[in-house]
C-alpha positions in Angstrom: 48.4 159.2 72.1 46.4 161.1 75.0 46.5 164.5 75.0 44.5 165.9 78.4 43.5 169.4 78.5 43.0 172.0 81.8 41.2 174.5 80.9 38.2 177.3 83.5 35.4 176.5 81.0 34.2 174.9 78.0 35.8 177.2 76.1 33.7 178.1 72.7 37.0 179.0 71.2 38.9 175.9 72.0 35.7 173.8 70.3 36.8 172.9 67.2 40.9 172.4 67.8 39.7 170.3 69.6 37.1 168.7 67.9 40.2 168.4 65.7 42.8 167.1 67.7 40.2 164.1 68.3 40.7 163.3 64.4 44.0 163.2 64.3 44.8 159.3 63.1 48.3 159.4 65.8 45.7 160.9 68.6 43.6 158.0 70.7 41.6 159.8 72.7 41.5 163.5 74.3 40.4 164.8 77.0 39.1 167.8 78.7 38.9 168.6 82.2 36.9 172.2 83.5 36.6 174.0 86.7 32.8 175.7 85.3 31.0 174.9 82.0 30.5 178.5 81.5 30.8 181.9 83.2 28.4 184.5 83.7 30.0 186.6 81.4 30.2 184.5 79.1 26.7 183.9 79.1 26.0 187.8 78.7 27.6 188.2 75.4 25.3 185.2 74.1 27.8 182.0 74.3 25.9 178.5 75.7 27.9 175.9 76.6 29.0 174.0 73.5 28.7 170.3 72.1 32.9 168.9 71.8 31.9 166.5 69.9 35.0 163.2 70.1 35.8 165.0 73.4 35.5 163.3 77.1 34.2 166.5 79.3 35.4 165.9 83.4 33.5 169.1 85.0 34.7 170.0 88.5 36.7 166.9 89.6 37.5 166.8 93.3 41.2 166.6 94.4 41.0 162.9 94.3 39.9 163.1 90.8 42.7 165.3 89.6 44.8 162.6 91.2 43.4 159.5 89.9 43.3 161.8 85.9 47.0 161.3 86.2 47.1 158.1 87.6 45.1 156.2 84.8 46.7 158.2 82.3 50.9 158.1 83.0 51.6 159.0 79.2 49.8 161.4 78.9 50.7 164.6 77.4 48.6 167.2 80.0 48.4 171.5 78.7 47.6 173.4 81.1 45.4 177.2 80.9 47.1 179.4 82.9 49.1 179.1 86.1 47.7 178.3 88.8 44.2 180.5 88.0 41.6 179.6 89.9 41.2 175.9 92.4 41.1 173.8 89.3 44.5 174.5 88.0 46.4 174.6 91.5 45.8 171.4 91.8 46.7 170.5 88.8 49.9 171.7 88.3 50.4 170.2 91.6 49.6 166.7 91.1 51.6 167.1 87.3 54.8 168.4 89.3 53.9 164.7 92.3 52.7 162.5 89.5 55.3 163.7 86.7 53.3 163.9 84.3 54.5 165.1 80.7 53.7 169.6 81.1 52.4 171.9 79.1 50.9 175.4 79.9 48.9 177.4 77.6 48.6 181.3 78.4 48.4 184.5 77.7 50.5 187.5 78.7 49.7 189.0 82.3 49.1 192.9 83.0 52.4 193.8 84.6 51.5 197.2 84.3 51.1 199.6 87.7 51.7 198.6 91.6 49.6 195.4 90.7 51.3 195.1 87.8 54.6 194.3 89.6 53.5 192.2 92.2 51.5 190.2 89.5 55.2 190.3 87.9 56.5 188.9 91.2 54.0 186.1 91.6 54.6 184.9 88.1 58.2 184.8 88.8 57.6 182.8 92.0 55.5 180.4 89.7 58.7 180.1 87.0 60.8 179.4 89.7 58.6 177.0 91.2 57.4 175.2 88.1 59.7 176.2 85.3 61.8 172.9 85.3 58.3 170.9 85.0 57.3 172.4 82.3 58.3 170.7 79.3 56.6 173.2 76.9 54.8 176.6 76.9 52.1 177.5 75.0 52.4 181.9 74.1 49.4 183.2 73.1 50.4 185.5 70.4 54.1 188.2 71.0 52.7 189.5 74.0 52.3 185.9 75.7 56.2 184.8 74.2 58.1 188.2 75.0 56.1 188.0 79.1 57.0 184.4 79.4 61.1 184.6 77.9 61.4 187.7 79.5 60.7 185.4 82.7 63.3 183.2 81.8 61.9 180.5 79.5 63.9 178.7 77.6 62.9 180.4 73.0 63.2 176.5 72.6 60.5 175.5 74.7 58.5 178.7 74.3 55.6 178.0 71.2 54.2 181.0 69.7 50.1 179.8 69.6 46.5 181.6 68.7 43.3 180.4 69.8 43.2 177.7 66.3 39.2 178.0 65.2 36.8 177.0 62.5 33.1 177.8 61.8 31.5 177.1 58.7 31.1 179.7 55.8 28.0 179.7 54.0 28.5 179.3 50.4 26.1 182.3 49.4 28.1 185.4 48.1 26.5 188.5 48.8 25.3 191.3 46.2 27.6 193.5 46.0 27.9 196.9 47.6 28.7 200.6 46.8 30.2 200.6 50.7 32.8 199.4 53.3 31.2 197.0 55.2 32.6 196.8 58.4 31.5 194.3 62.0 32.1 194.8 65.1 31.1 192.3 67.9 32.5 192.5 71.5 31.4 195.0 74.4 31.6 198.2 73.9 33.8 198.9 76.9 36.9 201.1 76.9 39.1 198.3 76.7 38.2 196.9 73.2 38.5 200.6 72.7 35.4 200.6 70.2 34.3 204.4 71.3 37.5 205.4 70.2 37.5 203.9 66.8 34.0 205.4 65.8 35.4 208.4 67.4 38.0 208.3 64.2 35.7 206.9 61.4 33.8 210.4 62.4 35.8 212.6 61.1 35.7 210.9 57.4 31.7 211.5 57.0 32.4 211.9 53.1 33.1 208.5 52.9 30.8 205.3 52.2 31.2 202.5 55.1 28.9 201.0 57.4 29.5 199.4 60.7 27.4 197.7 62.1 27.7 196.8 66.1 26.6 193.5 67.9 27.0 194.4 71.7 26.6 196.5 75.1 28.6 197.2 78.1 29.5 200.4 79.6 30.2 202.6 77.6 26.9 201.6 74.8 24.8 205.1 76.0 27.6 207.2 75.0 28.2 205.9 72.1 25.0 206.1 70.6 24.7 209.8 71.5 28.1 209.9 70.1 26.6 208.5 66.4 23.3 210.5 66.8 25.1 214.0 67.5 26.9 213.3 64.6 24.4 212.4 62.6 25.8 208.9 62.0 22.8 207.0 62.3 22.6 205.8 58.5 26.1 204.5 58.5 26.6 203.4 62.1 24.3 201.0 63.6 24.1 198.7 66.9 22.1 195.2 67.5 22.2 193.2 70.4 25.0 190.6 71.6 24.0 187.4 69.8 24.0 183.6 70.1 27.6 182.3 69.1 25.8 180.0 66.1 24.4 182.8 64.6 27.0 185.9 64.7 29.2 183.5 63.1 26.5 183.6 60.3 26.6 187.5 59.7 30.2 187.8 58.8 29.5 186.8 55.3 27.5 190.3 54.9 31.0 191.8 55.5 34.2 193.0 54.0 36.2 194.2 57.1 36.3 193.2 60.8 37.8 195.5 63.6 39.3 194.7 66.7 40.5 198.4 68.2 41.6 197.5 71.5 43.4 199.8 74.0 44.3 197.2 76.8 45.3 193.4 76.8 44.6 191.7 74.0 45.5 187.8 74.1 43.9 187.3 70.1 41.1 188.5 69.0 38.9 185.2 67.3 36.8 187.5 66.1 39.5 188.4 63.5 40.0 185.1 62.8 36.7 184.1 61.9 36.8 187.4 59.7 39.5 186.0 57.9 38.1 182.2 57.7 35.2 183.6 55.9 37.3 185.9 52.8 37.2 189.3 55.4 40.0 191.5 56.0 41.2 192.5 59.8 41.5 196.0 61.3 42.7 195.9 64.5 45.4 197.7 66.8 48.9 196.1 67.6 47.7 195.0 71.6 46.0 192.4 70.1 47.6 188.8 69.6 45.9 188.3 66.4 47.9 191.7 65.0 49.9 188.8 64.5 48.1 187.1 61.6 47.7 191.0 59.7 49.6 190.9 56.6 50.0 193.8 54.7 48.5 194.6 51.3 46.8 191.5 51.9 44.3 190.4 54.7 43.8 193.8 56.7 46.0 196.6 58.2 46.9 196.9 61.8 47.5 200.7 63.4 48.5 201.6 67.0 47.1 204.2 69.3 50.1 204.8 71.1 50.7 206.6 67.6 49.5 209.7 66.4 47.2 209.7 63.1 48.0 206.0 63.0 44.0 204.9 63.2 43.0 207.5 61.2 45.7 206.1 58.3 44.2 202.3 59.4 40.3 203.4 58.2 42.0 205.8 55.1 43.4 202.6 54.0 40.1 200.7 55.0 38.0 202.6 53.1 40.6 202.7 49.3 41.3 198.7 50.2 42.2 197.8 46.4 45.5 197.2 47.3 44.2 193.4 49.3 43.8 190.0 48.6 40.6 188.8 47.4 38.3 187.2 50.0 38.9 183.6 48.6 42.5 184.2 48.6 42.4 185.3 52.4 40.0 182.1 53.0 42.6 180.1 51.7 45.4 181.5 53.4 43.2 182.0 57.1 42.0 177.5 56.5 46.1 176.8 56.4 47.4 179.4 58.9 44.9 179.5 61.9 41.9 177.0 61.5 41.4 173.9 63.9 42.9 171.7 61.7 46.0 174.0 61.0 46.3 174.4 64.7 45.9 170.3 65.7 48.4 169.9 62.9 51.1 173.1 64.8 50.4 171.2 68.2 50.9 168.0 67.1 54.9 169.0 65.6 55.2 170.7 69.0 54.5 167.3 70.5 57.2 165.9 68.3 59.5 168.6 69.0 59.0 168.3 72.6 59.6 164.7 73.0 60.6 162.6 69.9 63.8 165.3 69.3 62.2 166.7 65.8 63.0 170.6 65.0 60.8 173.7 65.7 57.6 173.5 64.1 57.3 176.9 62.0 54.9 179.1 63.1 51.8 178.6 60.8 50.8 182.1 60.1 54.0 183.3 59.4 54.7 180.3 56.6 
């Protein structure tokens, strides 16, 4: 079986999933076709172009080359990321329809708020009318993605909940026990990520023992640092620059919790997945797709910014976390549920369900 993925960039968040697929006995080839190798936005966050083992990569093909890929691999299963997002995806969708290829689509939800949101909704409704009958299966990221595309009229039987499945190397070293709760946040310091609001809530519990390390920067960086200094929290909340991805993933072992307090659309939230795979507990807003994988009283806590006091209550649970599972239980669960290997197994079951008449597979992080 030949599997072809069409994406915007060579994403570090797809690397280990594609590598896991390439190792499956039933898969003869995995091909990744991208428009760009990386974007300036990701470079600024410490990303580098990843090496994807056992996966053939085609970078920025011409219209003729796109047509040639579909002609060469007539029986391949194609997964196109986003509906007509960018030049490459527009060519790929139209060519897949023209050559009657096996087509799947992978997408997060879109923002339908305000006037722009209404116009965006009309655009996607048009895409649905144009492509719906040609899309064999839809990989919808998080609950928001599922709700978005079933709401547009896609048959729920053809919509499969999806995550960004990753695997990370977990060090064997066990850190020394600490007398404080150690929390990590890595990402942009900006309104949509909610880290400034989260810190404001955390500042209200000064008598508790915790340490929050923030890796990253952004438009709210300086004001957040000033807030921390003004509230005499410098010993509790520390700031570090963006790290290269390979360096960042080695840091998780030093923490107890990973936080992602997004206030605006956040399709999944891989930082939380990486933390869970390291045995950390996760605290995130219900806006994050990864909140679907957080189990109360087991591997973390979910809060809602729309509910007054919800974040503060979640922080209290974090600081008094005796009711949660231990690191080894969380790591074991994460490996079976949200790892690259779990994603590869789930994806092949989706293919079986779509093309071979097998039953719809259970959602890995719910089973």
